C-alpha positions as CSV (number, residue, x, y, z in Angstrom):
1,M,23.3,-38.6,-44.4
2,F,25.8,-37.7,-41.9
3,P,26.5,-37.1,-38.2
4,I,27.7,-34.3,-36.1
5,V,31.1,-35.2,-34.0
6,I,32.1,-32.3,-31.4
7,I,35.8,-32.4,-31.0
8,G,37.1,-33.3,-28.1
9,L,34.2,-35.7,-26.8
10,M,36.5,-38.8,-27.7
11,I,38.2,-37.2,-24.2
12,S,35.1,-38.5,-22.0
13,M,34.6,-41.9,-24.2
14,S,37.3,-44.4,-21.8
15,F,34.7,-45.2,-19.2
16,F,32.6,-47.1,-21.3
17,G,35.3,-47.4,-24.1
18,Y,36.9,-51.9,-23.3
19,I,40.4,-51.6,-21.1
20,N,42.7,-51.9,-24.1
21,Y,44.6,-49.6,-21.3
22,I,45.2,-52.3,-19.5
23,Y,47.1,-54.6,-22.0
24,R,48.9,-51.1,-23.1
25,T,49.8,-50.0,-19.6
26,Y,51.1,-53.7,-18.1
27,F,52.8,-56.0,-20.4
28,V,54.4,-52.6,-22.8
29,G,57.0,-52.0,-20.7
30,A,55.3,-52.2,-17.2
31,Y,57.1,-55.7,-15.9
32,H,58.1,-54.2,-13.0
33,N,54.6,-53.9,-11.3
34,Y,54.6,-58.0,-11.0
35,P,57.1,-59.9,-9.2
36,E,59.7,-61.3,-11.5
37,P,59.0,-65.3,-12.1
38,V,56.0,-64.2,-13.5
39,A,57.2,-61.6,-15.5
40,A,59.5,-63.5,-16.9
41,K,56.4,-65.6,-18.1
42,L,54.4,-62.8,-19.9
43,R,57.4,-61.6,-21.2
44,R,57.5,-64.9,-23.0
45,A,53.4,-65.0,-23.4
46,I,53.9,-61.4,-24.9
47,Y,56.5,-62.7,-27.5
48,Y,54.7,-65.7,-29.1
49,T,51.4,-62.7,-28.9
50,N,52.9,-59.6,-30.8
51,Y,56.1,-60.5,-32.2
52,K,56.1,-64.2,-32.6
53,L,52.5,-65.4,-33.1
54,D,52.2,-68.3,-32.2
55,A,49.0,-69.6,-30.1
56,K,49.3,-72.2,-27.7
57,L,52.9,-71.2,-26.9
58,A,51.5,-67.9,-26.1
59,I,48.8,-69.5,-24.0
60,K,51.1,-72.1,-21.9
61,Y,53.2,-68.7,-20.5
62,Y,49.4,-67.0,-20.0
63,K,48.9,-69.9,-18.3
64,Q,51.8,-70.3,-16.7
65,A,51.9,-67.1,-15.5
66,L,48.4,-67.0,-14.3
67,E,49.7,-70.1,-11.6
68,L,52.4,-67.6,-10.1
69,A,50.8,-64.8,-9.6
70,E,48.5,-67.1,-7.3
71,E,51.3,-68.5,-5.8
72,H,52.8,-64.8,-4.9
73,G,49.4,-63.6,-3.5
74,M,48.3,-61.2,-5.7
75,D,44.8,-60.2,-6.1
76,V,42.9,-62.3,-8.5
77,F,40.9,-58.6,-8.9
78,S,43.8,-56.2,-9.5
79,D,44.4,-54.4,-13.1
80,E,48.3,-56.6,-13.7
81,V,45.8,-60.0,-13.1
82,L,43.2,-59.0,-15.2
83,G,45.4,-57.8,-17.4
84,V,47.0,-61.1,-18.2
85,K,43.4,-62.6,-18.4
86,I,42.8,-60.3,-21.0
87,S,45.7,-60.3,-23.2
88,I,44.5,-63.8,-23.0
89,E,40.6,-62.7,-24.5
90,H,43.1,-60.1,-27.1
91,L,44.9,-63.6,-28.7
92,M,41.7,-64.8,-29.5
93,E,40.5,-62.0,-30.7
94,R,43.8,-61.5,-33.2
95,L,43.2,-64.8,-34.2
96,G,40.0,-64.5,-35.3
97,N,38.2,-66.7,-33.1
98,Q,35.5,-63.9,-31.7
99,A,34.0,-66.8,-30.3
100,K,36.0,-67.9,-27.9
101,A,36.6,-64.5,-26.6
102,I,32.5,-63.6,-26.5
103,E,33.6,-66.2,-23.5
104,I,36.7,-65.7,-21.9
105,L,35.5,-62.2,-21.6
106,E,31.9,-63.2,-20.2
107,I,33.8,-65.4,-17.6
108,I,36.2,-62.6,-16.8
109,R,33.2,-60.0,-16.3
110,A,30.9,-62.2,-14.3
111,D,33.8,-63.7,-11.9
112,C,34.3,-59.5,-11.6
113,L,30.3,-58.6,-11.0
114,K,30.3,-61.9,-8.5
115,W,32.4,-59.3,-7.1
116,V,30.5,-56.7,-6.4
117,D,27.7,-58.0,-5.8
118,M,28.8,-59.3,-2.2
119,Q,31.9,-58.5,-1.0
120,G,31.4,-54.9,-2.6
121,E,28.4,-54.5,-1.7
122,E,28.4,-55.7,1.7
123,A,31.2,-53.2,1.9
124,L,29.9,-50.8,1.3
125,R,26.8,-50.9,2.9
126,A,29.1,-51.9,5.9
127,E,29.1,-49.0,9.1
128,E,32.7,-48.3,10.4
129,K,33.7,-49.7,13.6
130,P,33.8,-46.3,16.1
131,F,36.7,-45.7,18.6
132,N,36.6,-46.3,22.1
133,P,38.4,-44.2,24.6
134,A,38.5,-47.2,26.2
135,M,40.2,-48.7,23.5
136,G,44.2,-50.3,24.1
137,G,46.6,-50.1,22.0
138,E,45.9,-53.5,19.4
139,E,42.4,-53.2,20.3
140,R,42.5,-49.6,18.6
141,E,44.7,-51.1,15.7
142,E,42.9,-54.0,15.6
143,V,39.9,-51.4,14.5
144,E,42.0,-49.3,12.2
145,R,42.5,-52.4,9.7
146,A,38.7,-53.7,9.4
147,N,37.7,-49.7,8.9
148,E,40.8,-49.4,6.3
149,L,39.9,-52.8,4.9
150,V,35.9,-51.4,4.3
151,R,37.6,-48.1,2.6
152,F,39.6,-50.3,0.8
153,N,36.9,-52.7,-0.6
154,R,34.9,-49.6,-1.1
155,G,37.5,-48.5,-3.6
156,K,37.9,-51.8,-4.9
157,R,34.0,-51.9,-5.6
158,T,34.2,-48.7,-7.4
159,R,36.4,-50.0,-9.8
160,L,36.0,-53.3,-10.3
161,L,32.1,-51.5,-11.5
162,K,33.4,-49.8,-13.6
163,K,35.9,-52.6,-15.7
164,V,32.4,-54.6,-15.2
165,V,30.5,-51.6,-17.7
166,Q,33.4,-51.3,-19.9
167,F,33.4,-54.7,-20.2
168,S,29.6,-54.9,-21.5
169,A,30.1,-52.4,-23.3
170,K,33.2,-54.1,-25.5
171,L,30.7,-57.3,-25.2
172,G,28.1,-55.5,-27.1
173,E,30.0,-54.6,-30.1
174,M,31.5,-58.5,-30.4
175,Y,27.9,-59.9,-29.8
176,A,27.0,-57.4,-33.5
177,D,29.9,-58.3,-34.8
178,P,29.0,-60.4,-38.7
179,K,30.5,-63.4,-36.7
180,I,28.4,-64.1,-34.4
181,W,25.4,-61.5,-35.1
182,D,23.4,-61.7,-31.8
183,R,22.1,-58.5,-31.9
184,D,19.4,-59.5,-29.1
185,A,22.7,-60.3,-26.8
186,A,24.2,-57.0,-27.5
187,E,21.5,-55.2,-26.8
188,E,21.1,-56.3,-23.4
189,R,25.2,-57.0,-22.1
190,L,25.6,-52.8,-23.9
191,M,22.3,-51.8,-22.2
192,W,23.6,-53.1,-18.9
193,G,26.3,-51.2,-18.8
194,V,24.6,-48.0,-20.3
195,E,21.9,-48.7,-17.5
196,T,24.6,-49.8,-14.4
197,G,26.5,-47.3,-15.4
198,L,23.6,-44.5,-14.9
199,K,22.3,-46.3,-11.1
200,E,26.0,-45.8,-9.4
201,K,25.4,-42.5,-10.6
202,E,22.1,-41.3,-9.2
203,R,22.7,-43.9,-5.9
204,R,25.8,-41.6,-5.0
205,E,23.8,-38.2,-5.9
206,K,20.9,-39.7,-3.2
207,E,23.4,-41.4,-0.5
208,G,26.7,-38.9,-1.6
209,L,30.0,-40.2,-1.3
210,R,31.3,-43.1,1.6
211,D,34.9,-42.8,2.8
212,G,36.9,-45.0,0.2
213,E,35.0,-45.1,-2.7
214,E,36.4,-43.0,-6.2
215,G,35.3,-40.9,-8.3
216,W,32.7,-41.5,-10.7
217,L,30.9,-38.7,-13.6
218,S,29.0,-36.6,-13.2
219,D,25.5,-36.3,-15.8
220,S,27.4,-33.7,-18.9
221,E,30.7,-36.5,-18.6
222,L,28.4,-39.6,-18.8
223,G,26.7,-37.7,-21.9
224,A,29.8,-37.4,-23.4
225,S,30.6,-40.6,-22.6
226,L,27.7,-42.6,-24.2
227,E,28.1,-39.9,-27.4
228,A,31.2,-41.2,-28.0
229,L,30.5,-44.5,-27.9
230,A,27.9,-43.5,-29.9
231,H,30.0,-42.1,-32.2
232,E,31.9,-45.5,-32.3
233,F,29.3,-47.9,-33.2
234,E,28.0,-45.7,-36.1
235,S,31.7,-45.6,-37.1
236,K,31.0,-49.6,-37.3
237,D,27.9,-49.4,-39.2
238,M,26.4,-50.6,-35.5
239,H,23.8,-48.5,-36.1
240,F,20.9,-50.5,-33.6
241,L,23.5,-50.0,-30.7
242,A,24.2,-46.5,-31.0
243,T,20.7,-45.4,-31.1
244,P,19.7,-46.3,-27.9
245,L,22.9,-43.8,-26.5
246,F,22.5,-40.6,-28.2
247,L,18.9,-41.0,-26.1
248,H,20.3,-41.6,-23.0
249,A,22.4,-38.9,-24.0
250,L,20.1,-36.4,-24.8
251,A,18.0,-37.6,-21.2
252,L,21.1,-36.7,-19.7
253,Q,21.3,-33.4,-21.4
254,G,19.2,-31.7,-18.0
255,R,18.7,-28.2,-20.1
256,T,18.1,-27.4,-23.6
257,D,20.9,-25.8,-26.1
258,C,22.2,-26.5,-29.7
259,H,24.3,-29.4,-28.3
260,T,20.2,-30.7,-28.0
261,V,20.2,-30.3,-31.3
262,V,22.9,-32.5,-32.7
263,L,21.9,-35.2,-30.6
264,M,18.3,-34.6,-31.9
265,N,19.8,-35.2,-34.8
266,N,22.1,-38.4,-34.3
267,V,19.0,-40.1,-33.0
268,A,17.7,-39.4,-36.6
269,M,20.4,-40.5,-38.3
270,S,21.1,-42.9,-37.6
271,L,17.9,-44.3,-36.7
272,S,17.7,-43.9,-40.5
273,Q,20.4,-45.8,-41.0
274,Q,19.8,-49.0,-39.1
275,N,18.6,-52.4,-40.9
276,P,15.8,-54.2,-39.7
277,R,16.8,-57.2,-41.2
278,S,17.8,-58.3,-37.6
279,D,14.3,-58.2,-36.8
280,H,13.6,-60.7,-39.2
281,S,13.0,-63.5,-37.3
282,K,11.0,-61.2,-34.8
283,L,8.6,-59.7,-37.7
284,I,7.3,-63.2,-38.8
285,S,7.1,-64.3,-35.5
286,A,4.9,-62.0,-34.1
287,S,2.7,-60.4,-36.9
288,P,3.6,-63.3,-40.4
289,S,2.9,-61.0,-42.8
290,P,0.4,-62.8,-46.2
291,S,3.3,-60.9,-48.5
292,G,5.9,-62.7,-46.6
293,P,9.7,-61.5,-45.1
294,A,10.5,-59.3,-47.9
295,S,7.3,-57.5,-47.2
296,D,7.9,-57.3,-42.7
297,L,11.4,-55.7,-43.7
298,K,9.5,-53.1,-45.5
299,I,7.6,-51.8,-43.7
300,A,10.2,-52.0,-40.4
301,K,12.6,-49.9,-42.1
302,E,9.8,-47.5,-43.2
303,T,8.7,-47.3,-39.6
304,L,12.6,-46.7,-38.9
305,L,12.5,-43.8,-41.5
306,A,9.5,-42.2,-40.8
307,N,11.0,-41.7,-36.8
308,A,14.2,-40.5,-38.6
309,L,11.8,-38.0,-40.1
310,A,10.4,-37.1,-37.3
311,W,13.5,-36.3,-35.4
312,A,15.5,-34.2,-38.0
313,D,12.2,-31.8,-38.0
314,R,12.3,-32.1,-34.3
315,A,15.9,-30.8,-34.5
316,L,15.1,-28.3,-36.3
317,S,12.1,-27.0,-34.0
318,V,14.4,-27.2,-31.3
319,A,17.5,-24.7,-33.1
320,A,14.2,-22.4,-34.7
321,R,13.3,-21.7,-30.2
322,I,17.1,-21.2,-29.4
323,Q,17.7,-17.4,-29.4
324,P,21.2,-15.0,-29.2
325,P,22.8,-15.5,-26.5
326,E,22.2,-18.9,-26.1
327,R,22.3,-19.8,-30.0
328,N,25.9,-20.3,-31.3
329,E,27.4,-22.6,-34.2
330,E,26.3,-25.1,-33.2
331,C,23.2,-24.5,-33.9
332,D,23.2,-23.5,-37.0
333,T,25.5,-26.2,-38.3
334,G,22.2,-28.1,-36.6
335,C,20.9,-26.7,-38.6
336,A,22.5,-27.4,-42.1
337,V,22.8,-31.0,-40.9
338,A,19.0,-31.4,-39.9
339,T,18.3,-30.1,-43.5
340,H,20.4,-32.1,-45.2
341,N,19.5,-35.4,-43.3
342,L,16.1,-34.9,-44.0
343,G,16.9,-34.5,-47.4
344,E,18.6,-38.4,-47.6
345,I,15.4,-39.8,-44.9
346,L,13.0,-38.5,-47.9
347,E,15.0,-39.7,-50.6
348,M,14.8,-43.1,-48.5
349,R,11.3,-42.7,-48.9
350,G,11.0,-42.4,-52.5
351,Q,10.1,-38.7,-52.0
352,P,11.9,-37.3,-54.4
353,Q,10.7,-33.7,-55.4
354,E,11.1,-32.9,-51.8
355,A,14.5,-34.0,-50.9
356,K,16.0,-31.6,-54.0
357,K,14.2,-29.2,-52.3
358,R,15.4,-30.2,-48.8
359,Y,19.6,-30.5,-50.1
360,E,19.0,-27.0,-51.8
361,E,18.4,-25.3,-48.5
362,A,20.8,-27.1,-47.3
363,R,23.1,-25.9,-49.4
364,S,22.0,-22.3,-49.4
365,L,22.1,-22.4,-45.2
366,S,25.8,-24.3,-45.6
367,K,27.4,-21.5,-47.5
368,A,25.8,-18.6,-45.6
369,L,27.4,-20.5,-42.7
370,G,31.3,-21.0,-44.3
371,F,30.6,-24.8,-43.7
372,D,32.3,-26.4,-46.4
373,D,31.1,-30.0,-45.7
374,G,28.1,-29.1,-45.6
375,V,27.8,-27.6,-48.8
376,K,29.5,-30.5,-50.1
377,Q,27.5,-33.1,-48.5
378,A,24.7,-30.9,-50.0
379,A,26.2,-31.2,-54.2
380,T,26.2,-35.0,-53.9
381,G,22.9,-35.3,-52.8
382,L,21.5,-33.1,-55.9
383,R,24.2,-35.0,-57.7
384,R,22.8,-38.4,-56.6
385,L,19.1,-37.0,-58.0
386,K,20.1,-35.7,-61.0
387,S,21.7,-38.7,-61.9
388,A,18.3,-40.5,-61.1
389,G,16.5,-37.9,-63.1
390,V,14.6,-35.7,-60.4
C-alpha cells in the first residue's frame, strides 16, 4: 500500500507542525533577542541540553532564565519566553520522559489558550475609539495608544492561536506514542487543532479582517497543511490520526479534480493500514461478542477494509469522469495507485485471485505511464501472491 505524496506539500506543513522553529530560531546563535542576563543563563542551559547532557543543571538554568525574563519585563507570551518553556519540554522528550513532556506542553497550551479566550477575544471584539476634533493633544495621544494596544492584541491573538493549534497537533502525536498510547486524547487534541483552524478561517471570511490581525490560510493552503500533516502521521504509522486529516483536506477541495483522486486514494490507504487494537476496550464494552476480543478485532478490521475498498473504488470512478484539459498526470498516476491499493486491500481481505487481477492491471497501467514505482509495487504484490501459491 502506498500513498501519493506531492512534492512541495511539506512547505505548507508549518501551520500545523510543532513549532520547533522557536527552539532553532531563539537558541541557535540568536541570544541577542534576550536581555544579556537572560541570555547568559540560556547559554548554560543549552550547553547542558545539547553538548553535555545534564538534566538537573539544564532545568536549573532554564528556570533562572525564566525568572530573569520576568524581572526584565519580557512578555510571557513572546516567542522568546515561550521558546524557553518549549525547550524544557524538548529536554523531557530527549530524556524519554514523554509523560512529563506532555504535562509541560499541556500547561503552555492552556496558558496561551486562556489569553486568547480572554484578552484576545476582548481585543477582537473591541471597537477602536474615534478621534474628536475637539480633543486636545494629550487626549488624542491617549486614544491613539489605546487603539494601538487593541490592534497589537489582535495580532497577538492570531500569533498565539496559531501556536495553540500547533501545540494541539504535537500533543496528538505525543499521546499516540506507544509509551503513552491514549487514542482518545490523541484524536481529541488533533481534531481540536484542525477544527479551530477551520473555524478561524470561516470567521474571517464572514466578518472580514480586523485592523491589526495577522494573516491566516486560504482553503488550498489549509488543505495542503492538513495533507502534509497527515503524511507525517502516516510515516510514523499513526494512520488513525491521518485519516481525518485527509478527509478534511478533501472537504476543502471545493471542486472535483485530479487531486481529489489523490486524496481519496490516501483515505483508502490510511483506513486499510489502521490497527483496530486501540479500540479493544471500546468494542468489548459496547457490543460484547460471544467469541471474545479476537472476534471483535476481526470485525473492526473487516469494517476498515470494506471502507478502504469503497474509497479506492470511488477514486477510480472519479478519475474516469475527469477528461482533458482538466485531466493530467496526477489523474493517471492516481488510477494506477488506486488499482494497486485495491489489490492490497483484496489481498488483506483474503481474496487472492481478485487481488492478483488488480496487481496485473496496476502493473500494465504503470508501464504505459512510465510510472516505475507503480511497476515495482505491483511486481512485489504479484511475487507475494506467487510465493503463497496463487
